[in-house]
C-alpha positions in Angstrom: -141.7 -131.0 140.9 -141.1 -127.3 141.9 -140.9 -124.0 140.1 -137.0 -123.9 140.1 -136.7 -127.2 138.2 -138.6 -126.0 135.2 -136.4 -124.1 132.7 -135.0 -121.8 135.5 -131.7 -123.5 135.7 -130.8 -122.3 132.2 -132.5 -118.9 132.5 -133.8 -119.2 129.0 -135.7 -116.2 127.7 -139.0 -116.3 126.0 -137.4 -114.9 122.8 -135.1 -117.9 122.6 -137.8 -120.5 122.5 -140.9 -118.7 121.1 -142.4 -119.3 117.7 -141.9 -116.2 115.7 -143.9 -117.1 112.7 -147.4 -116.7 114.1 -150.4 -116.6 111.9 -152.8 -114.0 113.1 -156.1 -112.3 111.9 -158.1 -109.1 112.3 -161.1 -108.7 114.6 -163.4 -108.2 111.6 -162.7 -111.6 110.0 -165.7 -113.9 109.8 -165.7 -117.0 111.9 -165.8 -119.2 108.8 -162.6 -117.4 107.5 -161.0 -118.0 111.0 -162.0 -121.7 111.0 -160.6 -122.1 107.6 -157.3 -120.5 108.7 -157.1 -122.8 111.8 -157.7 -125.8 109.5 -155.3 -124.8 106.8 -152.5 -124.1 109.4 -153.3 -127.1 111.5 -153.4 -124.8 114.5 -155.7 -124.6 117.5 -155.3 -120.9 118.3 -155.2 -117.7 116.4 -154.0 -114.3 117.8 -156.2 -111.4 116.8 -154.3 -108.2 116.1 -155.1 -104.6 114.9 -153.5 -103.1 111.8 -150.3 -102.3 113.8 -149.9 -105.8 115.0 -151.1 -105.1 118.6 -152.6 -108.1 120.3 -156.4 -107.6 120.8 -157.5 -111.2 121.7 -157.2 -114.8 121.0 -159.6 -117.3 119.4 -159.4 -121.1 119.5 -161.3 -123.8 117.6 -163.2 -124.5 120.8 -164.2 -120.8 121.1 -165.8 -120.9 117.7 -167.8 -124.1 118.7 -168.8 -123.1 122.2 -169.3 -119.3 121.8 -170.7 -119.2 118.4 -171.9 -122.5 116.8 -173.5 -123.8 120.0 -175.3 -120.5 120.5 -176.6 -120.4 116.9 -174.5 -117.7 115.5 -174.1 -117.5 111.8 -170.4 -118.3 111.1 -170.5 -116.4 107.8 -171.5 -113.1 109.3 -170.3 -113.3 113.0 -166.9 -111.8 113.4 -164.1 -113.2 115.5 -164.1 -109.9 117.4 -167.6 -110.8 118.7 -166.3 -114.1 120.4 -162.6 -113.7 120.9 -161.0 -114.0 124.4 -159.9 -110.6 125.4 -158.6 -111.5 128.9 -155.0 -112.1 127.9 -152.1 -113.6 129.7 -148.9 -112.5 127.9 -145.1 -112.4 128.4 -142.4 -110.2 127.0 -139.6 -111.5 124.8 -137.0 -110.7 127.6 -139.0 -112.5 130.3 -137.6 -115.8 131.4 -139.3 -118.8 129.9 -140.2 -120.3 133.4 -142.3 -117.2 133.8 -144.3 -118.3 130.7 -144.5 -121.8 132.2 -145.8 -120.3 135.5 -148.5 -118.4 133.6 -149.5 -121.6 131.8 -149.9 -123.4 135.1 -151.5 -120.5 137.0 -154.0 -119.7 134.2 -154.4 -123.2 132.8 -153.5 -122.1 129.3 -151.4 -124.0 126.8 -149.9 -121.0 125.0 -148.7 -117.6 126.0 -148.5 -114.8 123.4 -145.2 -112.8 123.5 -145.7 -109.1 123.1 -143.3 -106.1 123.1 -143.6 -103.0 125.3 -146.2 -101.6 122.9 -148.4 -104.8 123.0 -147.4 -105.8 119.5 -147.4 -109.6 119.0 -143.8 -110.8 118.4 -144.3 -114.5 119.0 -145.9 -117.3 121.0 -144.7 -119.8 123.5 -146.5 -123.2 123.6 -146.2 -126.3 125.7 -144.4 -127.9 122.8 -141.8 -125.1 122.8 -141.3 -125.6 126.6 -141.0 -129.4 126.1 -138.3 -129.0 123.4 -136.1 -127.1 125.9 -136.4 -129.5 128.9 -133.8 -132.1 129.1 -135.5 -134.6 131.4 -138.1 -136.6 129.7 -139.9 -137.4 132.9 -140.0 -133.8 133.8 -141.4 -132.9 130.4 -144.1 -135.5 130.8 -145.1 -134.4 134.3 -145.1 -130.7 133.3 -147.3 -131.3 130.3 -149.7 -133.5 132.2 -150.0 -131.0 135.1 -150.6 -128.0 132.8 -153.0 -129.9 130.6 -155.0 -131.4 133.6 -155.9 -128.0 135.0 -154.5 -128.9 138.4 -152.9 -126.2 140.5 -149.4 -126.6 138.9 -147.6 -124.0 141.0 -149.4 -124.8 144.2 -147.7 -128.2 144.4 -144.5 -128.6 146.6 
């Protein structure tokens, strides 16, 4: 598989495939509250935003376990701001979807937040969003496997 075979033929933009209804939280929320939000929404990631909606970080269920629970942090008093991932890999709504796929492969992430020019969260593109747009079932399976495996997706030729 090569880069040009993944969504680039259609030149789909991130805004066309992103999920716009994204649950988010503030950095001062407790880990317990965040865990409850993840459970209630049956989601694995939560964007953390400021009062204006600017993306500050991301937290996953795994972050809570590895960075807090395993370290003995109190989930009732530790805030998500203390453990969230702040090294963010984002795309813009007008970026082509294949660029989001490239980011997923290069950075070994399964979701890419979509932010506007001011850094405000406007959506998120996930592996599932990408899969829904790809027509070839074999290509979908190979893409998902390679992104999920952590192999150098874009280094393959």
